[in-house]
Every structure is written in structure tokens, then in C-alpha cells.
N, C-alpha and C positions, 0 to 999 in steps of 0.2 A: 503495501500498501505507498504511495506516495504519501509524503505531506502537506506539499502545495495543491493547487484541484488543477483537474485538468483542464482546466483552462490556459491556466498559466504553463500550466508540461508541453500545452497544446502552440502556445507565443513562443518557448522559447526554445524546444526543440520537435516537437513531431510533424506539428505542420509550421517549420519556419525553413523557409527555402532564401534559397542562394537567389540575385536578383544584379539583373542585366539590365531593366531597363526600363524607363527610370519617367516617373508621374513628372509635367511640369510642378511641382510643388513647389515652395521654396523650404528649408528646417532650417529655423534660427539659429539663433544665436543662445537662445535659452534652453533651447531642444538640447545642443552640444551638451550648455553644461550639466543638463540631468545627465545625460549617457555619461559625464564623464562620473558627476556625484558615483553612480550606483558601481563599477567600472573598480572606483579608489579605494572600494572596500574590499577586493579580492586578495588572496594571502602570497604573499614572492615572500621566499629565504629571508631572514633578516629585515624583513621589512623593506628592503634593496629597492622596492619599488621608479626599475630603471627608465619606464615605459616616460615618452617625450614623444607627442602629438601635431603634427602638424595636422588644420585644416582649412584644406584649400576653398575656397570658397568660388574665389572670382575667378570671369574667365583667365582673364592673364594668370596668376598664379594657377587655375588646368593649361594656360599653354604653357607656361616651364613645362611642367611634367612631362610633355606627351613625349618630348624628343627619346625620353629615357624606356618610355612602354614599348610592349612588344606587337606590331600591326594589330594582334586581336582583340583586344585592348584597351587600342587609345577611343574607337566612337561610344564605346560605352561608359567609360570615363570621362571624357569631358563634355556624356554628359548629363552625369550625373550632379547629385545638386549639389554634393558636398563627397572633398576625397579627402581622406584621411589618410595621412602618413604618418604611419605610427614605427616608431625608432626608441634606441636605449640607446640610453647617455653612458658612455666610459667612466665618467665620476660619480656615478652613485657611489661610492666610498665617502664622499666626500661627505653627503651628506647624511649617516650613519650615525653619528653621537647625535642628530634630531631622532632620527625616523628606529631605532634600536636604542635607545635610549636607559634600559636597564645594561646594556657591555656597551659601558665604555673604554674599551679597545678592541670594539668590531673593525674600527676604520682598521687597522693595526693588520689583519690577516692579509689582506688587500696588498699590500704595500709592495711595489716591486714585479705584481707578479699577474702579468696583460692576461695573461690567455685563464687564468684564473678571471678576472674581472670579466672581460670581453661574454666566456661560458657563460658566465654566472649573469652581465647582462644581457646575454639573447635569451637564452633560456628563463630567464623572468620578463625579459620585453614578450615571450609569446604569449608563458601562461596568462599576463593582463590582457595581451592580444584579444584572447580566449572570453574574457571578461567584459571584452570591449562591446566583443559582438551581443553576447548573452545583455549585458545592455544596451542595443539599440533596439531589437528587442521590442527589451523589458518598457521601451518609452515610448512603441511604439516606430520607429523606425524597420526600413530593411537595410540588410547590410549585403556587400559584394567583395566579398574579402579577394583576396590577391596575391600574387609572388608576378610570374611571368612582365618582369624592366629589368633594368639592367640599373644594380643598387649602386655602382660605383657615381654613375652619372646622375644618381640621384642625390645624394653625398653631396659630389659636390656641387650640384647646385641648390640646393637647400640645407643643407649642411658642413660648410665647408672647410669650418675652422676643425671638424674631424675628432669634434670630440658625445658630438651622435654619431647613429649608422640604423640605420636606415633598416626593420623590418619587413616587414610586408605594408602590404596599402589597404583601402575598405573603400568603395566605397558606398555612402550612404545618400537614402533619399526615401521619397515612397514609390514604391515597385511597385509596377504594371503586371499583376497577377499574369493576364491573357497572354504570355506571353514566355513564360515560364515551362521550361523542357520538362516532360514527365523526371520523376526524380528517377536517381542511376538508384543500382544497386546500395543494398551495405553488408558486410561481412555478417554473421551468425557470431555471437557467442562462441562457442563451441571450433571454430574455424581460429581465432585469434587467442583463444585467449583458453590459460589452465590459470585452474586451481591446487596449489600443491601444500 
């Protein structure tokens, strides 16, 4: 038995779909703030919270992104009301004295350990990215997460100082359900899971 009601389960999981075609309906900054408010409660290791998000709303901002997109992702992205560029901050250890305040030495665990920093930042921003999609659905938006872009080009254009690096993109808006493809297969439990 699930703890949340069936409507919530449908909204977040069973009826939710990845959208590629968007209605011409604005997404307000207030809605984006509501989305972030929900996602920021999601867990990260040592509460490191490395996710950084650029919400590209203007056509000018989206045009800056366009050259980095694979051709198959350009049209749907240019037409999305918002394109969220989800990245990870490699300077997250600087914030640990505040964010992981019960362990004042947490920052020192990362000193001089570039690989550890990058792995931790990427992993935890990916976890936060999952919460980002769920939060978008919870506030009534549809999401179209994707890779299919040149990370180096995106980083050069949007994160030129090298501190933040791109993880993935997520188009946001109010999707046109009539343009959805049939839902694709999912693996069953016994195909991909083991209980040891």
C-alpha cells in the first residue's frame, strides 16, 4: 500500500511522461521558484547540494544554447517555454561549514582531491536532477530531460570560469499530450533486480 494517494502516484510516476512538444503557455518565475523549493529538500551526501540551475526563458538565451545541441534536440528545445541547464558546482566543499554544520571538518575531506570532488558533485547533482523532474511534475509542469548536447560547448558558453560544469538539460512547460509517443517498455523487477 502506498502512503501518498493514487493521484499523486500518477502525477509523479505512472501517468507522467517525457514531453517534446509544448503548448504556447508561459512558465512564470514564481512557478520555477516553487519547483526549486520542493527539490531543495531532496537528500545529498553530507548535504553538499552541488546542483546549480540556469533557467533559460528568453529566446536570446536559448539561441546561445542551440549550437551545442544535437540536431534532433534543437527544435523541441527552442520551442520549450523554459530550458533548465542543470550543472554541478565543483566548489561545493566551500559551503560545507554552513550546509553540514554539525561537522566543521567536512570541508577538509575534499582538500586536494579533485577526482573525489568531481565524482561527488556529479553524483549528487544527478540525484538532485531526479528530484528536479519530480518537483516539476508536482507543481504542474511537464519535463523533457535530455542529454544529446556538447557539454564542453555548454560549459564554455554558460560556465566559462570552469567552477560549474553541465550535467543535463531539462525542457519545461505545459506539454501537448496529443503529441506523445506510446509509452515504451520498462524492465520488470526480476529482469534487473536481485534480493540478496
